[in-house]
Each structure stands twice: as C-alpha cells, then as structure tokens.
C-alpha positions as CSV (number, residue, x, y, z in Angstrom):
1,X,-0.9,-5.5,-6.5
2,X,0.2,-5.0,-10.1
3,X,3.3,-3.1,-11.0
4,X,1.1,-0.3,-12.5
5,X,-0.9,0.0,-9.2
6,X,2.3,0.0,-7.2
7,X,3.8,2.8,-9.3
8,X,0.6,4.9,-9.2
9,X,0.5,4.6,-5.4
10,X,4.1,5.7,-5.1
11,X,3.6,8.8,-7.3
12,X,0.4,9.7,-5.5
13,X,2.3,9.7,-2.2
14,X,4.9,12.1,-3.6
15,X,4.9,15.7,-2.3
16,X,2.4,17.9,-4.1
17,X,5.1,20.2,-5.6
18,X,6.7,17.2,-7.4
19,X,3.7,15.1,-8.2
20,X,3.0,16.7,-11.6
21,X,6.5,16.2,-12.9
22,X,6.6,12.6,-11.6
23,X,3.2,11.8,-13.1
24,X,4.3,13.2,-16.5
25,X,7.5,11.2,-16.4
26,X,5.8,7.9,-15.5
27,X,3.0,8.5,-18.0
28,X,5.6,8.5,-20.8
29,X,7.4,5.3,-19.7
30,X,7.9,2.6,-22.4
31,X,5.7,-0.3,-21.3
32,X,8.0,-2.7,-23.1
33,X,10.9,-1.8,-20.9
34,X,11.4,-3.3,-17.5
35,X,10.0,-0.8,-14.9
36,X,13.3,-0.1,-13.0
37,X,15.2,0.4,-16.3
38,X,12.4,2.6,-17.6
39,X,12.4,4.7,-14.4
40,X,16.1,5.1,-14.6
41,X,15.9,6.2,-18.3
42,X,13.2,8.7,-17.3
43,X,15.5,10.1,-14.6
44,X,18.4,10.4,-17.1
45,X,16.1,12.2,-19.6
46,X,15.1,14.7,-16.9
47,X,18.7,15.3,-16.0
48,X,19.7,15.8,-19.7
49,X,16.8,18.2,-20.1
50,X,17.8,20.4,-17.2
51,X,21.5,20.5,-17.9
52,X,21.3,23.8,-19.9
53,X,19.0,25.6,-17.5
54,X,20.5,24.9,-14.1
55,X,20.3,28.6,-13.0
56,X,16.5,28.5,-13.5
57,X,14.6,28.0,-10.2
58,X,12.3,25.7,-12.1
59,X,15.2,23.4,-12.7
60,X,15.2,22.4,-9.1
61,X,11.9,20.6,-9.4
62,X,13.2,18.6,-12.3
63,X,16.3,17.7,-10.3
64,X,14.1,16.6,-7.4
65,X,11.9,14.7,-9.8
66,X,14.9,12.9,-11.2
67,X,16.0,12.0,-7.7
68,X,12.5,10.6,-7.1
69,X,12.5,8.6,-10.2
70,X,15.9,7.0,-9.2
71,X,14.4,6.2,-5.8
72,X,11.4,4.6,-7.5
73,X,13.7,2.6,-9.8
74,X,15.4,1.1,-6.8
75,X,12.1,0.5,-5.1
76,X,10.7,-1.1,-8.2
77,X,13.7,-3.4,-8.5
78,X,13.3,-4.5,-4.9
79,X,9.5,-5.0,-5.5
80,X,9.9,-7.0,-8.8
81,X,13.2,-8.8,-8.4
82,X,15.0,-8.2,-5.1
83,X,17.9,-10.3,-6.2
84,X,18.9,-7.8,-8.8
85,X,18.7,-4.7,-6.6
86,X,22.4,-4.4,-5.9
87,X,23.3,-4.9,-9.5
88,X,20.7,-2.3,-10.7
89,X,21.9,0.3,-8.2
90,X,25.5,-0.2,-9.4
91,X,24.3,0.3,-13.0
92,X,22.8,3.7,-11.9
93,X,25.9,4.9,-10.1
94,X,29.2,6.5,-11.1
95,X,30.3,3.7,-13.3
96,X,26.8,3.5,-14.9
97,X,24.1,5.7,-16.4
98,X,24.5,8.5,-13.9
99,X,28.2,8.5,-14.4
100,X,27.7,8.9,-18.2
101,X,25.2,11.8,-17.6
102,X,27.6,13.5,-15.2
103,X,30.5,13.1,-17.7
104,X,28.5,15.0,-20.2
105,X,27.9,17.8,-17.6
106,X,31.6,18.4,-17.0
107,X,32.5,22.0,-17.7
108,X,28.9,23.2,-17.4
109,X,27.6,25.5,-14.7
C-alpha cells in the first residue's frame, strides 16, 4: 500500500461530519514534505485559522479536524518510520509546534 492510498483510506474512514474538512486539508498537503510533518503543518494551519472565531459553532469542526490530522500524523509516522514516532510526537507537543500555537493563543477567548 502506498502512502497516498494509506492516507485516502484513513480519511475515508473518518466520521462523515469531519470528512470534508479532512479531505480538503489533505488535498492541499505539500507533496515535497514528509507526510507526518505535512499533516502536522495542516493541523497547525487549521488551529491558526480557527483562533479568532472560537465562539462560532462551525469552529468545533475545525478543531476536531485538527485533532484528526494530528492523529493521522502520528499514524503516518508509525506507518512510514516507526523508529521516529516518539520524537515526532514530542515535536508536536507542548515544547514543539502545538506549544508555539498555544503560546500565540494566550489571552484570547
């Protein structure tokens, strides 16, 4: 199974309410970037985009889609290079990309 097939299968298995947002996010991935890193970047972009509209009900779907993309990033790392999974997960966490996104959210409601 190719990486592209693997990713399409994972998105297709997503709940219907989220599938559209996930499909849109993965359609715009940079093919030159390693898949786990590209998925993490897509999740970060969704989080940045929803930051100023958190009170909107529609924002919940973007937050759930970002969560799904982060899960896919971890799965993709495990699929493509299991030895890097722990390091990649740390890079996503509080001291990594998500920590930087959260730091920009401080003071917002």
